[in-house]
Jmol script that loads the backbone (N, CA, C; Angstrom):
load data "model"
ATOM      1  N   UNK A   1       0.732  -1.158   0.002  1.00  0.00           N
ATOM      2  CA  UNK A   1       0.214  -0.105   0.012  1.00  0.00           C
ATOM      3  C   UNK A   1       0.769   1.185   0.369  1.00  0.00           C
ATOM      4  N   UNK A   2       2.020   1.380   0.640  1.00  0.00           N
ATOM      5  CA  UNK A   2       3.023   2.320   0.736  1.00  0.00           C
ATOM      6  C   UNK A   2       3.518   2.840  -0.553  1.00  0.00           C
ATOM      7  N   UNK A   3       3.633   1.822  -1.628  1.00  0.00           N
ATOM      8  CA  UNK A   3       4.051   1.852  -2.947  1.00  0.00           C
ATOM      9  C   UNK A   3       3.151   2.929  -3.899  1.00  0.00           C
ATOM     10  N   UNK A   4       2.049   2.495  -3.467  1.00  0.00           N
ATOM     11  CA  UNK A   4       0.985   3.231  -4.281  1.00  0.00           C
ATOM     12  C   UNK A   4       0.960   4.830  -3.916  1.00  0.00           C
ATOM     13  N   UNK A   5       1.206   5.262  -2.902  1.00  0.00           N
ATOM     14  CA  UNK A   5       1.389   6.825  -2.630  1.00  0.00           C
ATOM     15  C   UNK A   5       2.697   7.202  -3.511  1.00  0.00           C
ATOM     16  N   UNK A   6       3.459   6.363  -3.452  1.00  0.00           N
ATOM     17  CA  UNK A   6       4.724   6.767  -4.445  1.00  0.00           C
ATOM     18  C   UNK A   6       4.390   7.031  -5.888  1.00  0.00           C
ATOM     19  N   UNK A   7       3.823   6.219  -6.240  1.00  0.00           N
ATOM     20  CA  UNK A   7       3.262   6.156  -7.754  1.00  0.00           C
ATOM     21  C   UNK A   7       2.238   7.226  -7.878  1.00  0.00           C
ATOM     22  N   UNK A   8       1.437   7.755  -6.979  1.00  0.00           N
ATOM     23  CA  UNK A   8       0.491   8.772  -7.237  1.00  0.00           C
ATOM     24  C   UNK A   8       1.294  10.104  -6.969  1.00  0.00           C
ATOM     25  N   UNK A   9       2.239  10.207  -6.035  1.00  0.00           N
ATOM     26  CA  UNK A   9       2.976  11.464  -6.030  1.00  0.00           C
ATOM     27  C   UNK A   9       3.648  11.727  -7.388  1.00  0.00           C
ATOM     28  N   UNK A  10       4.202  10.478  -7.932  1.00  0.00           N
ATOM     29  CA  UNK A  10       4.812  10.866  -9.350  1.00  0.00           C
ATOM     30  C   UNK A  10       4.220  10.988 -10.294  1.00  0.00           C
ATOM     31  N   UNK A  11       2.826  10.628 -10.595  1.00  0.00           N
ATOM     32  CA  UNK A  11       1.832  10.811 -11.350  1.00  0.00           C
ATOM     33  C   UNK A  11       1.548  12.447 -11.180  1.00  0.00           C
ATOM     34  N   UNK A  12       1.452  12.945 -10.155  1.00  0.00           N
ATOM     35  CA  UNK A  12       1.339  14.122  -9.746  1.00  0.00           C
ATOM     36  C   UNK A  12       2.375  15.404 -10.075  1.00  0.00           C
ATOM     37  N   UNK A  13       3.657  14.782 -10.023  1.00  0.00           N
ATOM     38  CA  UNK A  13       4.265  15.694 -10.641  1.00  0.00           C
ATOM     39  C   UNK A  13       4.518  15.475 -12.055  1.00  0.00           C
ATOM     40  N   UNK A  14       4.277  14.567 -12.476  1.00  0.00           N
ATOM     41  CA  UNK A  14       4.162  14.539 -14.079  1.00  0.00           C
ATOM     42  C   UNK A  14       3.094  15.197 -14.554  1.00  0.00           C
ATOM     43  N   UNK A  15       1.837  15.118 -14.128  1.00  0.00           N
ATOM     44  CA  UNK A  15       0.919  16.278 -14.408  1.00  0.00           C
ATOM     45  C   UNK A  15       1.121  17.586 -14.489  1.00  0.00           C
ATOM     46  N   UNK A  16       1.973  17.892 -13.292  1.00  0.00           N
ATOM     47  CA  UNK A  16       2.348  19.372 -12.893  1.00  0.00           C
ATOM     48  C   UNK A  16       3.351  19.750 -14.283  1.00  0.00           C
ATOM     49  N   UNK A  17       3.855  18.928 -14.570  1.00  0.00           N
ATOM     50  CA  UNK A  17       5.142  19.198 -15.580  1.00  0.00           C
ATOM     51  C   UNK A  17       4.537  19.398 -16.734  1.00  0.00           C
ATOM     52  N   UNK A  18       3.488  18.650 -17.122  1.00  0.00           N
ATOM     53  CA  UNK A  18       2.717  18.841 -18.584  1.00  0.00           C
ATOM     54  C   UNK A  18       1.931  20.019 -18.327  1.00  0.00           C
ATOM     55  N   UNK A  19       1.286  20.559 -17.405  1.00  0.00           N
ATOM     56  CA  UNK A  19       0.672  21.391 -17.241  1.00  0.00           C
ATOM     57  C   UNK A  19       1.409  22.912 -17.378  1.00  0.00           C
ATOM     58  N   UNK A  20       2.595  22.920 -16.796  1.00  0.00           N
ATOM     59  CA  UNK A  20       3.652  23.853 -17.060  1.00  0.00           C
ATOM     60  C   UNK A  20       3.991  23.991 -18.753  1.00  0.00           C
ATOM     61  N   UNK A  21       4.341  23.015 -19.302  1.00  0.00           N
ATOM     62  CA  UNK A  21       4.592  22.801 -20.435  1.00  0.00           C
ATOM     63  C   UNK A  21       3.382  23.575 -21.626  1.00  0.00           C
ATOM     64  N   UNK A  22       2.092  23.170 -21.257  1.00  0.00           N
ATOM     65  CA  UNK A  22       0.958  23.762 -21.964  1.00  0.00           C
ATOM     66  C   UNK A  22       0.908  25.159 -21.520  1.00  0.00           C
ATOM     67  N   UNK A  23       1.153  25.603 -20.459  1.00  0.00           N
ATOM     68  CA  UNK A  23       0.978  26.840 -20.198  1.00  0.00           C
ATOM     69  C   UNK A  23       1.838  27.724 -20.994  1.00  0.00           C
ATOM     70  N   UNK A  24       3.158  27.324 -21.213  1.00  0.00           N
ATOM     71  CA  UNK A  24       4.363  28.158 -21.972  1.00  0.00           C
ATOM     72  C   UNK A  24       3.739  27.791 -23.503  1.00  0.00           C
ATOM     73  N   UNK A  25       3.188  26.708 -23.850  1.00  0.00           N
ATOM     74  CA  UNK A  25       2.993  26.636 -25.412  1.00  0.00           C
ATOM     75  C   UNK A  25       1.870  27.837 -25.856  1.00  0.00           C
ATOM     76  N   UNK A  26       0.946  27.837 -24.810  1.00  0.00           N
ATOM     77  CA  UNK A  26      -0.057  28.746 -25.010  1.00  0.00           C
ATOM     78  C   UNK A  26       0.189  30.292 -24.774  1.00  0.00           C
ATOM     79  N   UNK A  27       1.056  30.180 -23.565  1.00  0.00           N
ATOM     80  CA  UNK A  27       1.179  31.689 -22.978  1.00  0.00           C
ATOM     81  C   UNK A  27       2.231  32.252 -23.818  1.00  0.00           C
ATOM     82  N   UNK A  28       3.397  31.758 -24.513  1.00  0.00           N
ATOM     83  CA  UNK A  28       4.266  32.619 -25.101  1.00  0.00           C
ATOM     84  C   UNK A  28       3.578  33.263 -26.340  1.00  0.00           C
ATOM     85  N   UNK A  29       2.990  32.710 -27.277  1.00  0.00           N
ATOM     86  CA  UNK A  29       2.564  33.136 -28.195  1.00  0.00           C
ATOM     87  C   UNK A  29       1.575  34.277 -28.095  1.00  0.00           C
ATOM     88  N   UNK A  30       0.537  34.342 -26.726  1.00  0.00           N
ATOM     89  CA  UNK A  30      -0.248  35.101 -26.220  1.00  0.00           C
ATOM     90  C   UNK A  30       0.366  36.500 -25.896  1.00  0.00           C
ATOM     91  N   UNK A  31       1.480  36.472 -25.308  1.00  0.00           N
ATOM     92  CA  UNK A  31       2.495  37.422 -24.889  1.00  0.00           C
ATOM     93  C   UNK A  31       2.762  38.298 -25.809  1.00  0.00           C
ATOM     94  N   UNK A  32       3.409  37.587 -26.931  1.00  0.00           N
ATOM     95  CA  UNK A  32       3.567  38.322 -28.345  1.00  0.00           C
ATOM     96  C   UNK A  32       2.482  38.876 -28.901  1.00  0.00           C
ATOM     97  N   UNK A  33       1.471  38.216 -28.929  1.00  0.00           N
ATOM     98  CA  UNK A  33       0.260  38.881 -29.738  1.00  0.00           C
ATOM     99  C   UNK A  33      -0.295  40.218 -28.877  1.00  0.00           C
ATOM    100  N   UNK A  34      -0.393  40.123 -27.542  1.00  0.00           N
ATOM    101  CA  UNK A  34      -1.008  41.272 -26.825  1.00  0.00           C
ATOM    102  C   UNK A  34      -0.050  42.409 -27.039  1.00  0.00           C
ATOM    103  N   UNK A  35       1.330  41.996 -27.036  1.00  0.00           N
ATOM    104  CA  UNK A  35       2.252  43.203 -27.047  1.00  0.00           C
ATOM    105  C   UNK A  35       2.285  43.852 -28.302  1.00  0.00           C
ATOM    106  N   UNK A  36       2.152  42.893 -29.421  1.00  0.00           N
ATOM    107  CA  UNK A  36       2.179  43.494 -30.945  1.00  0.00           C
ATOM    108  C   UNK A  36       0.741  44.179 -31.082  1.00  0.00           C
ATOM    109  N   UNK A  37      -0.297  44.059 -30.295  1.00  0.00           N
ATOM    110  CA  UNK A  37      -1.445  44.716 -30.547  1.00  0.00           C
ATOM    111  C   UNK A  37      -1.612  45.832 -29.577  1.00  0.00           C
ATOM    112  N   UNK A  38      -0.612  46.005 -28.694  1.00  0.00           N
ATOM    113  CA  UNK A  38      -0.814  47.184 -27.912  1.00  0.00           C
ATOM    114  C   UNK A  38      -1.324  47.182 -26.540  1.00  0.00           C
ATOM    115  N   UNK A  39      -1.740  45.686 -26.301  1.00  0.00           N
ATOM    116  CA  UNK A  39      -2.386  45.652 -24.990  1.00  0.00           C
ATOM    117  C   UNK A  39      -0.988  45.004 -24.210  1.00  0.00           C
ATOM    118  N   UNK A  40      -1.660  45.197 -22.684  1.00  0.00           N
ATOM    119  CA  UNK A  40      -0.626  44.906 -21.794  1.00  0.00           C
ATOM    120  C   UNK A  40      -0.366  43.240 -21.828  1.00  0.00           C
ATOM    121  N   UNK A  41       0.872  42.845 -21.935  1.00  0.00           N
ATOM    122  CA  UNK A  41       1.288  41.422 -22.107  1.00  0.00           C
ATOM    123  C   UNK A  41       0.729  40.621 -21.179  1.00  0.00           C
ATOM    124  N   UNK A  42       0.683  41.215 -19.947  1.00  0.00           N
ATOM    125  CA  UNK A  42       0.308  40.422 -18.816  1.00  0.00           C
ATOM    126  C   UNK A  42      -1.007  40.010 -18.499  1.00  0.00           C
ATOM    127  N   UNK A  43      -1.880  40.445 -19.451  1.00  0.00           N
ATOM    128  CA  UNK A  43      -3.271  39.672 -19.582  1.00  0.00           C
ATOM    129  C   UNK A  43      -2.957  38.216 -20.155  1.00  0.00           C
ATOM    130  N   UNK A  44      -1.665  37.906 -20.373  1.00  0.00           N
ATOM    131  CA  UNK A  44      -1.477  36.331 -20.475  1.00  0.00           C
ATOM    132  C   UNK A  44      -1.803  35.454 -19.504  1.00  0.00           C
ATOM    133  N   UNK A  45      -1.487  36.193 -18.259  1.00  0.00           N
ATOM    134  CA  UNK A  45      -1.727  35.397 -16.898  1.00  0.00           C
ATOM    135  C   UNK A  45      -2.942  35.072 -16.749  1.00  0.00           C
ATOM    136  N   UNK A  46      -4.187  35.496 -17.618  1.00  0.00           N
ATOM    137  CA  UNK A  46      -5.449  35.118 -17.345  1.00  0.00           C
ATOM    138  C   UNK A  46      -5.472  33.702 -17.853  1.00  0.00           C
ATOM    139  N   UNK A  47      -4.616  33.224 -18.746  1.00  0.00           N
ATOM    140  CA  UNK A  47      -4.535  31.811 -19.453  1.00  0.00           C
ATOM    141  C   UNK A  47      -4.563  30.982 -18.195  1.00  0.00           C
ATOM    142  N   UNK A  48      -4.155  31.065 -16.929  1.00  0.00           N
ATOM    143  CA  UNK A  48      -3.822  30.175 -15.941  1.00  0.00           C
ATOM    144  C   UNK A  48      -5.470  29.849 -15.221  1.00  0.00           C
ATOM    145  N   UNK A  49      -6.276  30.583 -15.779  1.00  0.00           N
ATOM    146  CA  UNK A  49      -8.043  30.360 -15.278  1.00  0.00           C
ATOM    147  C   UNK A  49      -8.328  29.259 -15.692  1.00  0.00           C
ATOM    148  N   UNK A  50      -8.101  28.192 -15.875  1.00  0.00           N
ATOM    149  CA  UNK A  50      -8.592  26.958 -16.379  1.00  0.00           C
ATOM    150  C   UNK A  50      -9.376  27.203 -17.789  1.00  0.00           C
ATOM    151  N   UNK A  51      -8.472  27.975 -18.637  1.00  0.00           N
ATOM    152  CA  UNK A  51      -8.872  28.040 -20.237  1.00  0.00           C
ATOM    153  C   UNK A  51      -9.834  29.229 -20.265  1.00  0.00           C
ATOM    154  N   UNK A  52     -10.372  29.584 -19.345  1.00  0.00           N
ATOM    155  CA  UNK A  52     -11.407  30.684 -19.746  1.00  0.00           C
ATOM    156  C   UNK A  52     -10.763  31.940 -20.252  1.00  0.00           C
ATOM    157  N   UNK A  53      -9.506  32.206 -19.358  1.00  0.00           N
ATOM    158  CA  UNK A  53      -8.873  33.419 -19.767  1.00  0.00           C
ATOM    159  C   UNK A  53      -8.377  33.369 -21.234  1.00  0.00           C
ATOM    160  N   UNK A  54      -8.073  32.250 -21.759  1.00  0.00           N
ATOM    161  CA  UNK A  54      -8.252  32.196 -23.570  1.00  0.00           C
ATOM    162  C   UNK A  54      -9.122  33.052 -24.099  1.00  0.00           C
ATOM    163  N   UNK A  55     -10.123  32.527 -23.735  1.00  0.00           N
ATOM    164  CA  UNK A  55     -11.577  33.113 -24.176  1.00  0.00           C
ATOM    165  C   UNK A  55     -11.584  34.544 -23.978  1.00  0.00           C
ATOM    166  N   UNK A  56     -11.673  34.801 -22.898  1.00  0.00           N
ATOM    167  CA  UNK A  56     -11.665  36.386 -22.530  1.00  0.00           C
ATOM    168  C   UNK A  56     -10.667  37.140 -23.189  1.00  0.00           C
ATOM    169  N   UNK A  57      -9.229  36.551 -23.804  1.00  0.00           N
ATOM    170  CA  UNK A  57      -8.142  37.379 -24.462  1.00  0.00           C
ATOM    171  C   UNK A  57      -8.756  37.505 -26.048  1.00  0.00           C
ATOM    172  N   UNK A  58      -9.246  36.292 -26.288  1.00  0.00           N
ATOM    173  CA  UNK A  58      -9.649  36.358 -27.651  1.00  0.00           C
ATOM    174  C   UNK A  58     -10.852  37.467 -28.121  1.00  0.00           C
ATOM    175  N   UNK A  59     -11.778  37.407 -26.930  1.00  0.00           N
ATOM    176  CA  UNK A  59     -12.963  38.352 -27.024  1.00  0.00           C
ATOM    177  C   UNK A  59     -12.191  39.947 -27.047  1.00  0.00           C
ATOM    178  N   UNK A  60     -11.345  39.936 -26.082  1.00  0.00           N
ATOM    179  CA  UNK A  60     -10.778  41.571 -26.009  1.00  0.00           C
ATOM    180  C   UNK A  60     -10.191  41.814 -27.573  1.00  0.00           C
ATOM    181  N   UNK A  61      -9.478  40.968 -27.991  1.00  0.00           N
ATOM    182  CA  UNK A  61      -8.712  40.948 -28.916  1.00  0.00           C
ATOM    183  C   UNK A  61      -9.495  41.259 -30.439  1.00  0.00           C
ATOM    184  N   UNK A  62     -10.551  40.493 -30.377  1.00  0.00           N
ATOM    185  CA  UNK A  62     -11.705  40.628 -31.454  1.00  0.00           C
ATOM    186  C   UNK A  62     -12.532  41.758 -31.333  1.00  0.00           C
ATOM    187  N   UNK A  63     -12.870  42.322 -30.123  1.00  0.00           N
ATOM    188  CA  UNK A  63     -13.958  43.122 -30.196  1.00  0.00           C
ATOM    189  C   UNK A  63     -13.529  44.780 -29.720  1.00  0.00           C
ATOM    190  N   UNK A  64     -12.520  44.971 -29.186  1.00  0.00           N
ATOM    191  CA  UNK A  64     -12.041  46.186 -28.939  1.00  0.00           C
ATOM    192  C   UNK A  64     -10.950  47.149 -29.979  1.00  0.00           C
ATOM    193  N   UNK A  65     -10.611  48.200 -29.999  1.00  0.00           N
ATOM    194  CA  UNK A  65      -9.643  48.982 -30.765  1.00  0.00           C
ATOM    195  C   UNK A  65      -8.687  48.689 -30.129  1.00  0.00           C
ATOM    196  N   UNK A  66      -7.684  48.253 -31.231  1.00  0.00           N
ATOM    197  CA  UNK A  66      -6.045  47.957 -30.786  1.00  0.00           C
ATOM    198  C   UNK A  66      -5.514  49.243 -30.596  1.00  0.00           C
ATOM    199  N   UNK A  67      -4.639  49.282 -29.052  1.00  0.00           N
ATOM    200  CA  UNK A  67      -3.892  50.345 -29.078  1.00  0.00           C
ATOM    201  C   UNK A  67      -2.932  50.800 -29.991  1.00  0.00           C
ATOM    202  N   UNK A  68      -2.360  49.715 -30.887  1.00  0.00           N
ATOM    203  CA  UNK A  68      -1.423  49.841 -31.641  1.00  0.00           C
ATOM    204  C   UNK A  68      -1.867  50.289 -33.057  1.00  0.00           C
ATOM    205  N   UNK A  69      -3.130  50.179 -33.417  1.00  0.00           N
ATOM    206  CA  UNK A  69      -3.871  50.151 -34.670  1.00  0.00           C
ATOM    207  C   UNK A  69      -4.098  48.924 -35.167  1.00  0.00           C
ATOM    208  N   UNK A  70      -4.642  48.790 -36.285  1.00  0.00           N
ATOM    209  CA  UNK A  70      -5.063  47.634 -37.101  1.00  0.00           C
ATOM    210  C   UNK A  70      -4.103  46.705 -37.445  1.00  0.00           C
ATOM    211  N   UNK A  71      -2.582  47.470 -37.801  1.00  0.00           N
ATOM    212  CA  UNK A  71      -1.586  46.560 -38.622  1.00  0.00           C
ATOM    213  C   UNK A  71      -0.262  46.467 -37.511  1.00  0.00           C
ATOM    214  N   UNK A  72      -0.748  46.964 -36.412  1.00  0.00           N
ATOM    215  CA  UNK A  72       0.483  46.929 -35.327  1.00  0.00           C
ATOM    216  C   UNK A  72       1.756  47.984 -35.766  1.00  0.00           C
ATOM    217  N   UNK A  73       2.806  47.376 -35.815  1.00  0.00           N
ATOM    218  CA  UNK A  73       3.826  48.524 -36.311  1.00  0.00           C
ATOM    219  C   UNK A  73       4.331  48.302 -37.909  1.00  0.00           C
ATOM    220  N   UNK A  74       4.614  49.154 -38.391  1.00  0.00           N
ATOM    221  CA  UNK A  74       4.944  49.208 -39.810  1.00  0.00           C
ATOM    222  C   UNK A  74       6.478  48.569 -39.928  1.00  0.00           C
ATOM    223  N   UNK A  75       6.673  47.939 -40.863  1.00  0.00           N
ATOM    224  CA  UNK A  75       7.795  47.624 -41.486  1.00  0.00           C
ATOM    225  C   UNK A  75       8.984  48.340 -41.867  1.00  0.00           C
ATOM    226  N   UNK A  76      10.078  48.512 -41.779  1.00  0.00           N
ATOM    227  CA  UNK A  76      10.971  49.269 -42.165  1.00  0.00           C
ATOM    228  C   UNK A  76      10.993  49.178 -43.854  1.00  0.00           C
ATOM    229  N   UNK A  77      10.561  48.679 -44.677  1.00  0.00           N
ATOM    230  CA  UNK A  77      10.342  48.541 -46.005  1.00  0.00           C
ATOM    231  C   UNK A  77       9.206  49.637 -46.526  1.00  0.00           C
ATOM    232  N   UNK A  78       8.180  49.686 -45.580  1.00  0.00           N
ATOM    233  CA  UNK A  78       6.868  50.476 -45.816  1.00  0.00           C
ATOM    234  C   UNK A  78       7.444  51.941 -45.388  1.00  0.00           C
ATOM    235  N   UNK A  79       8.192  51.798 -44.465  1.00  0.00           N
ATOM    236  CA  UNK A  79       8.631  53.358 -44.064  1.00  0.00           C
ATOM    237  C   UNK A  79       9.395  53.845 -45.273  1.00  0.00           C
ATOM    238  N   UNK A  80      10.501  53.087 -45.746  1.00  0.00           N
ATOM    239  CA  UNK A  80      11.326  53.596 -46.770  1.00  0.00           C
ATOM    240  C   UNK A  80      10.461  54.018 -47.978  1.00  0.00           C
ATOM    241  N   UNK A  81       9.876  53.054 -48.463  1.00  0.00           N
ATOM    242  CA  UNK A  81       8.475  53.695 -49.608  1.00  0.00           C
ATOM    243  C   UNK A  81       7.828  54.852 -49.255  1.00  0.00           C
ATOM    244  N   UNK A  82       7.445  55.318 -48.154  1.00  0.00           N
ATOM    245  CA  UNK A  82       6.681  56.170 -47.752  1.00  0.00           C
ATOM    246  C   UNK A  82       7.537  57.588 -47.601  1.00  0.00           C
ATOM    247  N   UNK A  83       8.938  57.298 -47.338  1.00  0.00           N
ATOM    248  CA  UNK A  83       9.894  58.483 -47.506  1.00  0.00           C
ATOM    249  C   UNK A  83      10.376  58.730 -48.729  1.00  0.00           C
ATOM    250  N   UNK A  84      10.430  57.705 -49.463  1.00  0.00           N
ATOM    251  CA  UNK A  84      10.835  57.941 -51.071  1.00  0.00           C
ATOM    252  C   UNK A  84       9.686  58.513 -51.909  1.00  0.00           C
ATOM    253  N   UNK A  85       8.637  58.106 -51.774  1.00  0.00           N
ATOM    254  CA  UNK A  85       7.483  58.740 -52.144  1.00  0.00           C
ATOM    255  C   UNK A  85       7.174  60.414 -51.809  1.00  0.00           C
ATOM    256  N   UNK A  86       7.669  60.681 -50.544  1.00  0.00           N
ATOM    257  CA  UNK A  86       7.507  62.142 -49.997  1.00  0.00           C
ATOM    258  C   UNK A  86       6.570  62.076 -48.916  1.00  0.00           C
ATOM    259  N   UNK A  87       5.950  61.080 -48.809  1.00  0.00           N
ATOM    260  CA  UNK A  87       5.046  61.050 -47.326  1.00  0.00           C
ATOM    261  C   UNK A  87       5.739  61.251 -46.269  1.00  0.00           C
ATOM    262  N   UNK A  88       4.918  61.332 -45.102  1.00  0.00           N
ATOM    263  CA  UNK A  88       5.683  61.040 -43.653  1.00  0.00           C
ATOM    264  C   UNK A  88       6.236  60.124 -43.278  1.00  0.00           C
TER     265      UNK A  88
END
end "model"
wireframe off; spacefill off
backbone 0.3
color backbone group
C-alpha cells in the first residue's frame, strides 16, 4: 500500500510538468500577440484560469480597438517607401 502513494506522487509531478509545458506553449504566443497589438502582455496570465482566460483574451482582441492600430508596427520597407514617395 505504501508503494501506491509514491506512484500517485509521481503522477502528480508528471501532471504538473505537463501543465507547465502547456502554459508555456499557450502563454508565449499570447504574450507576443498582446504586446504587438498594444495591450498589456500581462493579460496572458488570465490563461492560468482553467482555459477561460483564453476566451476572454480572444474576445478582447476581437471586439476592442487596438491601441497599436490595425496593423501594429509598420515594417522598415514600408517606411522607406513612404519616405521615397515624399510622404511622412
